[in-house]
N, CA, C, O and the ligand as a Tripos MOL2 file, in Angstrom:
@<TRIPOS>MOLECULE
protein
  245   243    62     0     0
PROTEIN
NO_CHARGES

@<TRIPOS>ATOM
      1 N          17.6940   26.6300   94.9540 N.3       1 MET1
      2 CA         17.3120   26.5320   93.5730 C.3       1 MET1
      3 C          17.2470   28.0410   93.0080 C.2       1 MET1
      4 O          16.9130   29.0110   93.6880 O.2       1 MET1
      5 N          17.6360   28.0760   91.6040 N.am      2 ALA2
      6 CA         17.5420   29.1970   91.1540 C.3       2 ALA2
      7 C          16.1310   29.6840   90.8180 C.2       2 ALA2
      8 O          15.2970   28.9130   90.3430 O.2       2 ALA2
      9 N          15.8650   31.0200   91.0780 N.am      3 HIS3
     10 CA         14.2410   31.4610   91.0370 C.3       3 HIS3
     11 C          14.3360   32.6900   90.2430 C.2       3 HIS3
     12 O          15.3440   33.3960   90.2230 O.2       3 HIS3
     13 N          13.2110   32.9370   89.5570 N.am      4 PRO4
     14 CA         13.1760   34.2290   88.9340 C.3       4 PRO4
     15 C          12.9340   35.4980   89.8790 C.2       4 PRO4
     16 O          12.1310   35.4360   90.8100 O.2       4 PRO4
     17 N          13.5980   36.5390   89.6220 N.am      5 LYS5
     18 CA         13.1760   37.4950   90.6240 C.3       5 LYS5
     19 C          11.9860   38.4010   90.3600 C.2       5 LYS5
     20 O          11.4750   39.0830   91.2470 O.2       5 LYS5
     21 N          11.5410   38.3750   89.0240 N.am      6 HIS6
     22 CA         10.4370   39.1780   88.5620 C.3       6 HIS6
     23 C           9.5950   38.3050   87.7260 C.2       6 HIS6
     24 O          10.2060   37.6930   86.8500 O.2       6 HIS6
     25 N           8.3420   38.1170   87.8050 N.am      7 ARG7
     26 CA          7.3190   37.6420   86.8680 C.3       7 ARG7
     27 C           7.4280   38.1470   85.5650 C.2       7 ARG7
     28 O           7.4920   39.3650   85.4020 O.2       7 ARG7
     29 N           7.4630   37.2570   84.4720 N.am      8 THR8
     30 CA          7.3060   37.7030   83.2330 C.3       8 THR8
     31 C           6.1790   38.3460   82.8430 C.2       8 THR8
     32 O           5.2020   37.6130   82.9980 O.2       8 THR8
     33 N           5.8920   39.4680   82.3770 N.am      9 SER9
     34 CA          4.4720   39.9010   82.2750 C.3       9 SER9
     35 C           4.0740   39.0170   80.8810 C.2       9 SER9
     36 O           4.8510   38.3170   80.2330 O.2       9 SER9
     37 N           2.7060   39.2440   80.6240 N.am     10 LYS10
     38 CA          2.3340   38.5530   79.4210 C.3      10 LYS10
     39 C           2.7460   39.0290   78.1450 C.2      10 LYS10
     40 O           2.8580   38.3170   77.1470 O.2      10 LYS10
     41 N           2.9960   40.4060   78.2080 N.am     11 GLN11
     42 CA          3.3090   40.9850   76.9640 C.3      11 GLN11
     43 C           4.7810   40.6820   76.4720 C.2      11 GLN11
     44 O           5.1720   40.6220   75.3070 O.2      11 GLN11
     45 N           5.5640   40.4920   77.7340 N.am     12 ARG12
     46 CA          7.0150   40.0890   77.3530 C.3      12 ARG12
     47 C           7.0250   38.6990   76.8870 C.2      12 ARG12
     48 O           7.5670   38.3950   75.8240 O.2      12 ARG12
     49 N           6.3580   37.7170   77.7580 N.am     13 ARG13
     50 CA          6.4270   36.3400   77.3640 C.3      13 ARG13
     51 C           5.5580   36.2160   76.0150 C.2      13 ARG13
     52 O           5.7430   35.1230   75.4780 O.2      13 ARG13
     53 N           4.8490   36.8740   75.4740 N.am     14 ASN14
     54 CA          4.2730   36.6620   74.1890 C.3      14 ASN14
     55 C           5.0610   37.2940   73.0020 C.2      14 ASN14
     56 O           4.9310   36.9450   71.8290 O.2      14 ASN14
     57 N           5.8810   38.2550   73.4520 N.am     15 LYS15
     58 CA          6.7580   38.8790   72.5300 C.3      15 LYS15
     59 C           7.9040   37.9410   72.1690 C.2      15 LYS15
     60 O           8.3810   37.8390   71.0380 O.2      15 LYS15
     61 N           8.2810   37.2920   73.2090 N.am     16 ARG16
     62 CA          9.6450   36.1620   73.1360 C.3      16 ARG16
     63 C           9.1260   35.0470   72.3300 C.2      16 ARG16
     64 O           9.8560   34.3770   71.6000 O.2      16 ARG16
     65 N           7.8560   34.8500   72.4640 N.am     17 ARG17
     66 CA          7.2860   33.5770   71.5670 C.3      17 ARG17
     67 C           6.9610   33.8540   70.2150 C.2      17 ARG17
     68 O           6.5980   32.9330   69.4830 O.2      17 ARG17
     69 N           7.0640   35.1810   69.7410 N.am     18 THR18
     70 CA          6.7390   35.4010   68.4170 C.3      18 THR18
     71 C           7.6560   34.7360   67.4120 C.2      18 THR18
     72 O           7.1650   34.3630   66.3460 O.2      18 THR18
     73 N           8.8400   34.5680   67.6370 N.am     19 HIS19
     74 CA          9.7550   34.0820   66.7500 C.3      19 HIS19
     75 C           9.8680   32.5790   66.8760 C.2      19 HIS19
     76 O          10.6560   31.9920   66.1340 O.2      19 HIS19
     77 N           9.1130   31.8840   67.7910 N.am     20 ILE20
     78 CA          9.4520   30.3300   67.7080 C.3      20 ILE20
     79 C           8.3720   29.9550   66.8050 C.2      20 ILE20
     80 O           7.2200   30.3880   66.7690 O.2      20 ILE20
     81 N           9.1290   28.7880   65.8470 N.am     21 LYS21
     82 CA          8.3560   28.3290   64.8950 C.3      21 LYS21
     83 C           8.1590   26.8180   65.3830 C.2      21 LYS21
     84 O           9.1440   26.1510   65.7030 O.2      21 LYS21
     85 N           6.7440   26.2450   65.4380 N.am     22 ALA22
     86 CA          6.5830   25.0170   65.9750 C.3      22 ALA22
     87 C           6.8370   23.9690   64.4840 C.2      22 ALA22
     88 O           6.2530   24.2570   63.4390 O.2      22 ALA22
     89 N           7.5100   23.0970   64.5510 N.am     23 THR23
     90 CA          7.8890   22.2900   63.5050 C.3      23 THR23
     91 C           7.5610   20.9250   63.8540 C.2      23 THR23
     92 O           7.8570   20.5710   64.9950 O.2      23 THR23
     93 N           7.0220   20.1230   63.1080 N.am     24 PRO24
     94 CA          6.6770   18.5190   63.3610 C.3      24 PRO24
     95 C           7.8730   17.7860   63.5810 C.2      24 PRO24
     96 O           8.9040   18.2320   63.0760 O.2      24 PRO24
     97 N           7.9170   16.7160   64.2600 N.am     25 ALA25
     98 CA          9.1640   15.9710   64.2890 C.3      25 ALA25
     99 C           9.4400   15.2260   62.9170 C.2      25 ALA25
    100 O           8.5420   14.6920   62.2680 O.2      25 ALA25
    101 N          10.6140   15.2430   62.5880 N.am     26 THR26
    102 CA         11.2750   14.5070   61.4520 C.3      26 THR26
    103 C          10.9430   13.0490   61.6210 C.2      26 THR26
    104 O          11.0970   12.5330   62.7280 O.2      26 THR26
    105 N          10.4320   12.2460   60.4440 N.am     27 LEU27
    106 CA         10.0520   10.8810   60.5560 C.3      27 LEU27
    107 C          11.1870   10.2100   59.8350 C.2      27 LEU27
    108 O          11.7510   10.7480   58.8810 O.2      27 LEU27
    109 N          11.5230    8.9960   60.3150 N.am     28 ALA28
    110 CA         12.5190    8.2150   59.8620 C.3      28 ALA28
    111 C          11.5170    7.0560   59.3580 C.2      28 ALA28
    112 O          10.3330    6.9990   59.6870 O.2      28 ALA28
    113 N          12.1470    6.1770   58.5420 N.am     29 SER29
    114 CA         11.6040    4.8090   57.9460 C.3      29 SER29
    115 C          12.2680    3.7980   58.7190 C.2      29 SER29
    116 O          13.4820    3.9270   58.8770 O.2      29 SER29
    117 N          11.6480    2.7660   59.2510 N.am     30 CYS30
    118 CA         12.1560    1.6300   60.0280 C.3      30 CYS30
    119 C          13.1010    1.0070   58.9770 C.2      30 CYS30
    120 O          12.8170    0.9950   57.7790 O.2      30 CYS30
    121 N          14.2330    0.4920   59.4830 N.am     31 SER31
    122 CA         15.0940   -0.3890   58.5240 C.3      31 SER31
    123 C          14.6700   -1.7390   58.3640 C.2      31 SER31
    124 O          15.0640   -2.4670   57.4530 O.2      31 SER31
    125 N          13.6820   -2.1460   59.4560 N.am     32 ASN32
    126 CA         13.4360   -3.4620   59.4960 C.3      32 ASN32
    127 C          12.3580   -3.9170   58.6640 C.2      32 ASN32
    128 O          12.4090   -4.8860   57.9070 O.2      32 ASN32
    129 N          11.1010   -2.9360   58.9050 N.am     33 CYS33
    130 CA          9.8350   -3.2020   58.2940 C.3      33 CYS33
    131 C           9.2640   -1.9610   57.4730 C.2      33 CYS33
    132 O           8.1790   -1.9650   56.8920 O.2      33 CYS33
    133 N          10.2910   -0.7470   57.5230 N.am     34 GLY34
    134 CA          9.9540    0.2240   56.5570 C.3      34 GLY34
    135 C           8.7740    1.1630   57.1070 C.2      34 GLY34
    136 O           8.3540    2.0230   56.3330 O.2      34 GLY34
    137 N           8.2270    1.0640   58.3460 N.am     35 ALA35
    138 CA          7.1480    1.8960   58.8720 C.3      35 ALA35
    139 C           7.8390    3.2270   59.2240 C.2      35 ALA35
    140 O           9.0640    3.2330   59.3470 O.2      35 ALA35
    141 N           7.1280    4.3490   59.3930 N.am     36 THR36
    142 CA          7.5340    5.6230   59.6600 C.3      36 THR36
    143 C           7.4540    5.4930   61.1340 C.2      36 THR36
    144 O           6.4640    4.9410   61.6150 O.2      36 THR36
    145 N           8.4390    5.9660   61.9350 N.am     37 ALA37
    146 CA          8.6680    6.2910   63.4260 C.3      37 ALA37
    147 C           9.6320    7.4030   63.3920 C.2      37 ALA37
    148 O          10.4220    7.7290   62.5070 O.2      37 ALA37
    149 N           9.3510    8.0080   64.7620 N.am     38 LYS38
    150 CA         10.0940    9.1070   65.1360 C.3      38 LYS38
    151 C          11.6560    8.7420   65.2980 C.2      38 LYS38
    152 O          12.0560    7.5980   65.5160 O.2      38 LYS38
    153 N          12.4790    9.8760   65.1610 N.am     39 TYR39
    154 CA         13.8850    9.4500   65.1000 C.3      39 TYR39
    155 C          14.2200    9.3240   66.6090 C.2      39 TYR39
    156 O          13.6320   10.0320   67.4270 O.2      39 TYR39
    157 N          15.1170    8.4700   66.9600 N.am     40 HIS40
    158 CA         15.7720    8.2790   68.1770 C.3      40 HIS40
    159 C          14.4860    7.4420   68.9710 C.2      40 HIS40
    160 O          14.5070    7.4810   70.2010 O.2      40 HIS40
    161 N          13.4540    6.7450   68.3490 N.am     41 THR41
    162 CA         12.5170    6.1080   69.0140 C.3      41 THR41
    163 C          12.1870    4.7380   68.3120 C.2      41 THR41
    164 O          12.1060    4.6030   67.0910 O.2      41 THR41
    165 N          11.9870    3.6230   69.3500 N.am     42 VAL42
    166 CA         11.7910    2.4650   68.7100 C.3      42 VAL42
    167 C          10.4850    2.3210   67.9000 C.2      42 VAL42
    168 O           9.3810    2.7710   68.2040 O.2      42 VAL42
    169 N          10.8420    1.5710   66.7570 N.am     43 CYS43
    170 CA          9.6040    1.5420   65.7620 C.3      43 CYS43
    171 C           8.6010    0.8430   66.6060 C.2      43 CYS43
    172 O           8.7760   -0.1560   67.3030 O.2      43 CYS43
    173 N           7.4880    1.5580   66.4200 N.am     44 PRO44
    174 CA          5.9910    1.0950   66.8020 C.3      44 PRO44
    175 C           5.5200   -0.2520   66.1510 C.2      44 PRO44
    176 O           4.7330   -1.0020   66.7280 O.2      44 PRO44
    177 N           5.9210   -0.4490   65.2160 N.am     45 GLU45
    178 CA          5.2800   -1.7630   64.4460 C.3      45 GLU45
    179 C           6.2000   -2.9030   64.7660 C.2      45 GLU45
    180 O           5.6240   -3.9600   65.0250 O.2      45 GLU45
    181 N           7.5950   -2.9090   64.8030 N.am     46 CYS46
    182 CA          8.2250   -4.0410   65.0400 C.3      46 CYS46
    183 C           9.1970   -4.2330   66.3030 C.2      46 CYS46
    184 O           9.8320   -5.2200   66.6730 O.2      46 CYS46
    185 N           9.0880   -2.9370   66.8350 N.am     47 GLY47
    186 CA         10.0600   -2.9560   68.0160 C.3      47 GLY47
    187 C          11.4830   -2.8270   67.7470 C.2      47 GLY47
    188 O          12.2290   -3.0630   68.6970 O.2      47 GLY47
    189 N          12.0470   -2.4710   66.5390 N.am     48 TYR48
    190 CA         13.2760   -2.4120   66.2730 C.3      48 TYR48
    191 C          13.9620   -1.0420   66.5510 C.2      48 TYR48
    192 O          13.3420    0.0220   66.5630 O.2      48 TYR48
    193 N          15.2150   -1.1580   66.7590 N.am     49 TYR49
    194 CA         15.9730    0.3080   66.9710 C.3      49 TYR49
    195 C          17.2620    0.2180   66.6480 C.2      49 TYR49
    196 O          18.0620   -0.3790   67.3680 O.2      49 TYR49
    197 N          17.6170    0.8460   65.4500 N.am     50 ARG50
    198 CA         18.9380    0.9400   64.7630 C.3      50 ARG50
    199 C          19.3070   -0.5600   64.3160 C.2      50 ARG50
    200 O          20.4810   -0.9230   64.3800 O.2      50 ARG50
    201 N          18.4240   -1.3240   63.9190 N.am     51 GLY51
    202 CA         18.8220   -2.5360   63.2480 C.3      51 GLY51
    203 C          18.7220   -3.6850   64.2550 C.2      51 GLY51
    204 O          18.9160   -4.8670   63.9730 O.2      51 GLY51
    205 N          18.3570   -3.1470   65.6070 N.am     52 LYS52
    206 CA         18.3230   -4.2950   66.4340 C.3      52 LYS52
    207 C          17.1340   -4.3950   67.2110 C.2      52 LYS52
    208 O          16.6360   -3.3510   67.6320 O.2      52 LYS52
    209 N          16.5010   -5.6980   67.5130 N.am     53 LEU53
    210 CA         15.2970   -5.7550   68.3670 C.3      53 LEU53
    211 C          15.3400   -5.1280   69.7080 C.2      53 LEU53
    212 O          16.0710   -5.6430   70.5540 O.2      53 LEU53
    213 N          14.6320   -4.0580   70.0070 N.am     54 ALA54
    214 CA         14.8060   -3.4990   70.9340 C.3      54 ALA54
    215 C          14.0350   -3.8430   72.1040 C.2      54 ALA54
    216 O          14.5150   -4.1070   73.2070 O.2      54 ALA54
    217 N          12.4180   -3.8210   71.7050 N.am     55 ILE55
    218 CA         11.6190   -4.5480   72.5340 C.3      55 ILE55
    219 C          10.6680   -5.3490   71.9040 C.2      55 ILE55
    220 O          10.2200   -4.9930   70.8140 O.2      55 ILE55
    221 N          10.2570   -6.4880   72.4910 N.am     56 GLU56
    222 CA          9.3660   -7.5730   71.7700 C.3      56 GLU56
    223 C           8.0140   -6.8850   71.5800 C.2      56 GLU56
    224 O           7.5060   -6.1340   72.4130 O.2      56 GLU56
    225 N           7.4470   -7.2390   70.3170 N.am     57 LYS57
    226 CA          6.3070   -6.7890   69.9760 C.3      57 LYS57
    227 C           5.3940   -7.2210   71.2210 C.2      57 LYS57
    228 O           5.5470   -8.3490   71.6910 O.2      57 LYS57
    229 N           4.6040   -6.4860   71.6720 N.am     58 GLU58
    230 CA          3.4140   -6.8200   72.5280 C.3      58 GLU58
    231 C           2.3780   -7.5910   71.9830 C.2      58 GLU58
    232 O           1.6930   -7.0150   71.1380 O.2      58 GLU58
    233 N           2.0390   -8.9650   72.3050 N.am     59 VAL59
    234 CA          0.7530   -9.8130   71.6750 C.3      59 VAL59
    235 C          -0.3320   -9.1360   72.3240 C.2      59 VAL59
    236 O          -0.3880   -9.0040   73.5460 O.2      59 VAL59
    237 N          -1.2840   -8.6620   71.4380 N.am     60 THR60
    238 CA         -2.5220   -8.3210   71.7510 C.3      60 THR60
    239 C          -3.5990   -9.5470   71.3700 C.2      60 THR60
    240 O          -3.9450   -9.8010   70.2160 O.2      60 THR60
    241 N          -4.0380  -10.2200   72.5030 N.am     61 ALA61
    242 CA         -4.7750  -11.3800   72.3330 C.3      61 ALA61
    243 C          -6.1550  -11.1850   72.4370 C.2      61 ALA61
    244 O          -6.9240  -12.1370   72.3050 O.2      61 ALA61
    245 ZN          9.7700   -1.4590   62.0790 Zn       62 ZN62
@<TRIPOS>BOND
     1     1     2 1
     2     2     3 1
     3     3     4 2
     4     3     5 am
     5     5     6 1
     6     6     7 1
     7     7     8 2
     8     7     9 am
     9     9    10 1
    10    10    11 1
    11    11    12 2
    12    11    13 am
    13    13    14 1
    14    14    15 1
    15    15    16 2
    16    15    17 am
    17    17    18 1
    18    18    19 1
    19    19    20 2
    20    19    21 am
    21    21    22 1
    22    22    23 1
    23    23    24 2
    24    23    25 am
    25    25    26 1
    26    26    27 1
    27    27    28 2
    28    27    29 am
    29    29    30 1
    30    30    31 1
    31    31    32 2
    32    31    33 am
    33    33    34 1
    34    34    35 1
    35    35    36 2
    36    35    37 am
    37    37    38 1
    38    38    39 1
    39    39    40 2
    40    39    41 am
    41    41    42 1
    42    42    43 1
    43    43    44 2
    44    43    45 am
    45    45    46 1
    46    46    47 1
    47    47    48 2
    48    47    49 am
    49    49    50 1
    50    50    51 1
    51    51    52 2
    52    51    53 am
    53    53    54 1
    54    54    55 1
    55    55    56 2
    56    55    57 am
    57    57    58 1
    58    58    59 1
    59    59    60 2
    60    59    61 am
    61    61    62 1
    62    62    63 1
    63    63    64 2
    64    63    65 am
    65    65    66 1
    66    66    67 1
    67    67    68 2
    68    67    69 am
    69    69    70 1
    70    70    71 1
    71    71    72 2
    72    71    73 am
    73    73    74 1
    74    74    75 1
    75    75    76 2
    76    75    77 am
    77    77    78 1
    78    78    79 1
    79    79    80 2
    80    79    81 am
    81    81    82 1
    82    82    83 1
    83    83    84 2
    84    83    85 am
    85    85    86 1
    86    86    87 1
    87    87    88 2
    88    87    89 am
    89    89    90 1
    90    90    91 1
    91    91    92 2
    92    91    93 am
    93    93    94 1
    94    94    95 1
    95    95    96 2
    96    95    97 am
    97    97    98 1
    98    98    99 1
    99    99   100 2
   100    99   101 am
   101   101   102 1
   102   102   103 1
   103   103   104 2
   104   103   105 am
   105   105   106 1
   106   106   107 1
   107   107   108 2
   108   107   109 am
   109   109   110 1
   110   110   111 1
   111   111   112 2
   112   111   113 am
   113   113   114 1
   114   114   115 1
   115   115   116 2
   116   115   117 am
   117   117   118 1
   118   118   119 1
   119   119   120 2
   120   119   121 am
   121   121   122 1
   122   122   123 1
   123   123   124 2
   124   123   125 am
   125   125   126 1
   126   126   127 1
   127   127   128 2
   128   127   129 am
   129   129   130 1
   130   130   131 1
   131   131   132 2
   132   131   133 am
   133   133   134 1
   134   134   135 1
   135   135   136 2
   136   135   137 am
   137   137   138 1
   138   138   139 1
   139   139   140 2
   140   139   141 am
   141   141   142 1
   142   142   143 1
   143   143   144 2
   144   143   145 am
   145   145   146 1
   146   146   147 1
   147   147   148 2
   148   147   149 am
   149   149   150 1
   150   150   151 1
   151   151   152 2
   152   151   153 am
   153   153   154 1
   154   154   155 1
   155   155   156 2
   156   155   157 am
   157   157   158 1
   158   158   159 1
   159   159   160 2
   160   159   161 am
   161   161   162 1
   162   162   163 1
   163   163   164 2
   164   163   165 am
   165   165   166 1
   166   166   167 1
   167   167   168 2
   168   167   169 am
   169   169   170 1
   170   170   171 1
   171   171   172 2
   172   171   173 am
   173   173   174 1
   174   174   175 1
   175   175   176 2
   176   175   177 am
   177   177   178 1
   178   178   179 1
   179   179   180 2
   180   179   181 am
   181   181   182 1
   182   182   183 1
   183   183   184 2
   184   183   185 am
   185   185   186 1
   186   186   187 1
   187   187   188 2
   188   187   189 am
   189   189   190 1
   190   190   191 1
   191   191   192 2
   192   191   193 am
   193   193   194 1
   194   194   195 1
   195   195   196 2
   196   195   197 am
   197   197   198 1
   198   198   199 1
   199   199   200 2
   200   199   201 am
   201   201   202 1
   202   202   203 1
   203   203   204 2
   204   203   205 am
   205   205   206 1
   206   206   207 1
   207   207   208 2
   208   207   209 am
   209   209   210 1
   210   210   211 1
   211   211   212 2
   212   211   213 am
   213   213   214 1
   214   214   215 1
   215   215   216 2
   216   215   217 am
   217   217   218 1
   218   218   219 1
   219   219   220 2
   220   219   221 am
   221   221   222 1
   222   222   223 1
   223   223   224 2
   224   223   225 am
   225   225   226 1
   226   226   227 1
   227   227   228 2
   228   227   229 am
   229   229   230 1
   230   230   231 1
   231   231   232 2
   232   231   233 am
   233   233   234 1
   234   234   235 1
   235   235   236 2
   236   235   237 am
   237   237   238 1
   238   238   239 1
   239   239   240 2
   240   239   241 am
   241   241   242 1
   242   242   243 1
   243   243   244 2
@<TRIPOS>SUBSTRUCTURE
     1 MET1         2 RESIDUE 1 A MET
     2 ALA2         6 RESIDUE 1 A ALA
     3 HIS3        10 RESIDUE 1 A HIS
     4 PRO4        14 RESIDUE 1 A PRO
     5 LYS5        18 RESIDUE 1 A LYS
     6 HIS6        22 RESIDUE 1 A HIS
     7 ARG7        26 RESIDUE 1 A ARG
     8 THR8        30 RESIDUE 1 A THR
     9 SER9        34 RESIDUE 1 A SER
    10 LYS10       38 RESIDUE 1 A LYS
    11 GLN11       42 RESIDUE 1 A GLN
    12 ARG12       46 RESIDUE 1 A ARG
    13 ARG13       50 RESIDUE 1 A ARG
    14 ASN14       54 RESIDUE 1 A ASN
    15 LYS15       58 RESIDUE 1 A LYS
    16 ARG16       62 RESIDUE 1 A ARG
    17 ARG17       66 RESIDUE 1 A ARG
    18 THR18       70 RESIDUE 1 A THR
    19 HIS19       74 RESIDUE 1 A HIS
    20 ILE20       78 RESIDUE 1 A ILE
    21 LYS21       82 RESIDUE 1 A LYS
    22 ALA22       86 RESIDUE 1 A ALA
    23 THR23       90 RESIDUE 1 A THR
    24 PRO24       94 RESIDUE 1 A PRO
    25 ALA25       98 RESIDUE 1 A ALA
    26 THR26      102 RESIDUE 1 A THR
    27 LEU27      106 RESIDUE 1 A LEU
    28 ALA28      110 RESIDUE 1 A ALA
    29 SER29      114 RESIDUE 1 A SER
    30 CYS30      118 RESIDUE 1 A CYS
    31 SER31      122 RESIDUE 1 A SER
    32 ASN32      126 RESIDUE 1 A ASN
    33 CYS33      130 RESIDUE 1 A CYS
    34 GLY34      134 RESIDUE 1 A GLY
    35 ALA35      138 RESIDUE 1 A ALA
    36 THR36      142 RESIDUE 1 A THR
    37 ALA37      146 RESIDUE 1 A ALA
    38 LYS38      150 RESIDUE 1 A LYS
    39 TYR39      154 RESIDUE 1 A TYR
    40 HIS40      158 RESIDUE 1 A HIS
    41 THR41      162 RESIDUE 1 A THR
    42 VAL42      166 RESIDUE 1 A VAL
    43 CYS43      170 RESIDUE 1 A CYS
    44 PRO44      174 RESIDUE 1 A PRO
    45 GLU45      178 RESIDUE 1 A GLU
    46 CYS46      182 RESIDUE 1 A CYS
    47 GLY47      186 RESIDUE 1 A GLY
    48 TYR48      190 RESIDUE 1 A TYR
    49 TYR49      194 RESIDUE 1 A TYR
    50 ARG50      198 RESIDUE 1 A ARG
    51 GLY51      202 RESIDUE 1 A GLY
    52 LYS52      206 RESIDUE 1 A LYS
    53 LEU53      210 RESIDUE 1 A LEU
    54 ALA54      214 RESIDUE 1 A ALA
    55 ILE55      218 RESIDUE 1 A ILE
    56 GLU56      222 RESIDUE 1 A GLU
    57 LYS57      226 RESIDUE 1 A LYS
    58 GLU58      230 RESIDUE 1 A GLU
    59 VAL59      234 RESIDUE 1 A VAL
    60 THR60      238 RESIDUE 1 A THR
    61 ALA61      242 RESIDUE 1 A ALA
    62 ZN62       245 GROUP 0 **** ****
């Protein structure tokens, strides 16, 4: 397996991360129920994905 030859110093690692900007995931609205869900993710409300029922909604009794 590929293996790093040298340990990255704290200074080098922190400098590398200075220009990384954390952005929240873009939210999509479900085409079936209109709830907001993450892109490429099954809707947590109704279980639909791209207009089709992907997973049956779990019945919480
Ligand atoms: Zn939905």
